[in-house]
C-alpha positions as CSV (number, residue, x, y, z in Angstrom):
1,M,103.2,135.9,88.0
2,N,101.2,133.4,85.3
3,S,97.6,135.3,84.8
4,D,97.1,132.0,82.4
5,P,93.9,131.2,83.8
6,E,94.0,128.5,82.2
7,R,97.3,127.8,84.2
8,L,96.6,125.2,86.9
9,S,98.5,125.2,90.0
10,G,99.4,122.1,91.6
11,W,96.0,121.3,94.3
12,R,94.5,121.9,91.0
13,I,95.6,119.9,88.0
14,Y,96.6,116.9,89.6
15,P,93.5,115.5,90.2
16,R,92.9,116.2,86.3
17,I,95.7,114.2,85.8
18,V,94.9,111.6,87.8
19,E,91.6,111.3,86.0
20,E,93.6,111.6,82.6
21,I,95.5,108.9,83.9
22,R,93.0,106.6,85.1
23,A,90.5,107.3,81.7
24,R,93.5,105.8,79.7
25,I,93.7,102.4,82.2
26,V,89.9,101.5,82.0
27,A,90.1,103.2,78.1
28,A,93.1,99.9,77.7
29,E,95.7,102.3,77.0
30,Y,97.8,100.8,79.5
31,Q,97.6,97.9,80.3
32,P,98.1,96.1,83.0
33,G,101.6,94.3,83.5
34,S,102.3,97.7,81.2
35,L,104.9,100.6,82.5
36,L,103.8,104.1,82.1
37,P,105.8,105.7,80.1
38,S,108.9,108.0,82.7
39,E,108.0,110.9,85.0
40,G,109.9,112.8,82.4
41,V,108.2,112.0,79.5
42,L,104.4,112.5,81.6
43,C,105.0,115.8,83.4
44,K,105.4,117.0,79.4
45,E,103.3,115.6,78.2
46,F,100.9,117.9,81.6
47,S,103.1,120.8,82.1
48,V,103.8,120.0,85.5
49,A,106.3,120.1,87.8
50,R,107.3,116.6,88.6
51,N,106.3,116.7,92.4
52,T,102.6,117.6,90.7
53,L,103.1,114.5,89.1
54,R,103.3,112.5,91.7
55,R,100.4,114.2,93.4
56,A,98.7,111.8,90.6
57,L,100.4,108.6,90.5
58,V,100.3,108.4,94.4
59,E,96.7,108.7,94.3
60,L,96.1,106.1,91.8
61,K,98.7,103.8,93.6
62,N,96.7,104.2,96.3
63,E,93.3,103.0,94.5
64,G,95.6,100.7,93.7
65,L,95.9,100.7,90.1
66,L,99.7,101.4,89.8
67,D,102.3,100.2,91.6
68,T,106.4,101.4,91.8
69,I,109.6,99.3,90.7
70,P,112.4,100.4,92.8
71,S,114.8,101.9,89.4
72,K,111.9,100.8,86.4
73,G,109.0,103.1,87.2
74,W,105.6,102.7,87.7
75,R,103.7,99.9,86.7
76,V,99.4,99.7,85.5
77,V,98.3,96.6,88.4
78,G,94.3,97.3,87.5
79,R,92.3,96.7,90.1
80,S,91.0,93.3,90.0
81,D,94.2,92.2,87.9
82,P,95.2,89.0,90.0
83,Q,97.6,88.1,87.3
84,H,100.2,91.0,88.2
85,D,100.8,90.1,92.1
86,R,104.3,92.2,93.2
87,Y,105.2,89.2,95.2
88,K,105.1,85.6,95.2
89,Y,103.3,84.8,98.7
90,E,100.8,88.2,98.0
91,G,99.8,85.4,94.6
92,I,98.8,82.6,98.0
93,A,97.4,85.0,100.2
94,R,95.6,86.0,97.2
95,V,94.1,82.4,96.4
96,F,93.4,81.4,100.0
97,R,91.7,84.7,100.0
98,E,89.3,83.3,98.0
99,R,89.5,80.1,98.7
100,I,88.4,80.8,102.5
101,Q,85.4,83.8,100.8
102,T,83.8,81.2,98.9
103,G,83.7,78.4,101.7
104,L,86.4,76.2,100.1
105,L,87.9,76.7,103.2
106,P,85.3,76.2,106.0
107,P,85.4,78.4,109.2
108,G,87.2,76.0,111.3
109,A,89.2,74.6,108.7
110,L,92.7,72.9,109.4
111,V,95.2,74.5,106.7
112,P,97.6,72.0,104.5
113,S,101.8,72.3,106.9
114,E,104.0,74.8,106.2
115,A,105.8,71.3,104.5
116,M,102.9,70.0,103.0
117,L,102.7,74.5,100.9
118,R,105.9,74.0,99.9
119,Q,106.2,70.2,98.2
120,E,102.6,71.3,96.8
121,L,103.3,74.9,95.5
122,G,107.4,74.2,94.8
123,I,107.6,77.7,97.1
124,S,110.4,78.0,99.7
125,R,109.5,78.5,103.4
126,Y,110.0,81.8,103.3
127,T,107.1,82.4,101.0
128,V,104.7,80.5,103.0
129,R,105.6,81.8,105.6
130,S,104.9,85.2,104.5
131,A,101.6,84.2,102.6
132,L,100.5,83.2,106.3
133,A,101.5,85.8,107.6
134,V,99.6,88.3,106.1
135,L,96.6,86.4,106.0
136,E,96.6,85.7,109.5
137,R,96.8,89.8,110.2
138,E,93.9,89.8,108.1
139,G,92.2,87.8,110.3
140,L,91.8,85.1,108.6
141,L,94.1,82.3,110.2
142,E,94.6,81.9,113.5
143,T,97.9,79.7,114.9
144,R,97.2,77.6,118.4
145,Q,99.4,76.1,119.2
146,G,100.9,72.7,119.0
147,K,97.7,71.9,116.7
148,G,98.6,74.6,113.4
149,R,96.8,76.2,111.4
150,Y,92.7,77.1,111.0
151,V,90.6,78.9,109.3
152,T,89.1,81.8,111.8
153,R,84.9,81.1,112.9
154,R,83.9,84.7,111.1
155,A,80.7,85.8,109.7
156,P,81.4,85.8,105.9
157,A,80.6,89.4,105.6
158,E,83.1,90.4,106.9
159,I,86.3,88.6,105.4
160,G,88.0,90.2,103.4
161,R,87.0,93.7,105.1
162,P,89.9,95.4,106.0
163,G,89.6,96.4,109.7
164,T,88.2,94.3,111.0
165,S,88.6,91.7,114.0
166,S,88.6,87.8,114.5
167,N,85.7,86.1,116.3
168,R,87.9,83.5,119.0
169,D,86.6,80.8,120.4
């Protein structure tokens, strides 16, 4: 049993690791889009087990500061880092979300067809559908059979808030 008062166990040290890595991201020591040092390097630096480190990294991922890239590691995203969407459809959904929030696409407006969006943006049908599906799940768009997709008639304060349901006509 270790009696060193400075040595902390996993459940007591991981919040400190979270704070340290967050501070490095805020101070731009870890730039958006860059990969963090490997888990092995960070484990040695903080003198912790990999499980303790991963607990801290998952918390930062849940905050939107980090993301994982399979076979590569942990990437710094940053809360307001729109240039680094993980997938193309996320960027397209973000642009449409901003247009809805700012009123460029007002409630009740017809959204351009999938074919028009594919042609305008030079992207695949799957990418267009994925972006529109995200917005429908968020309650920002609704599909009217045989007519197309429309911006829902929601209060501006509700837009962008997770878990709000749409108010349909």
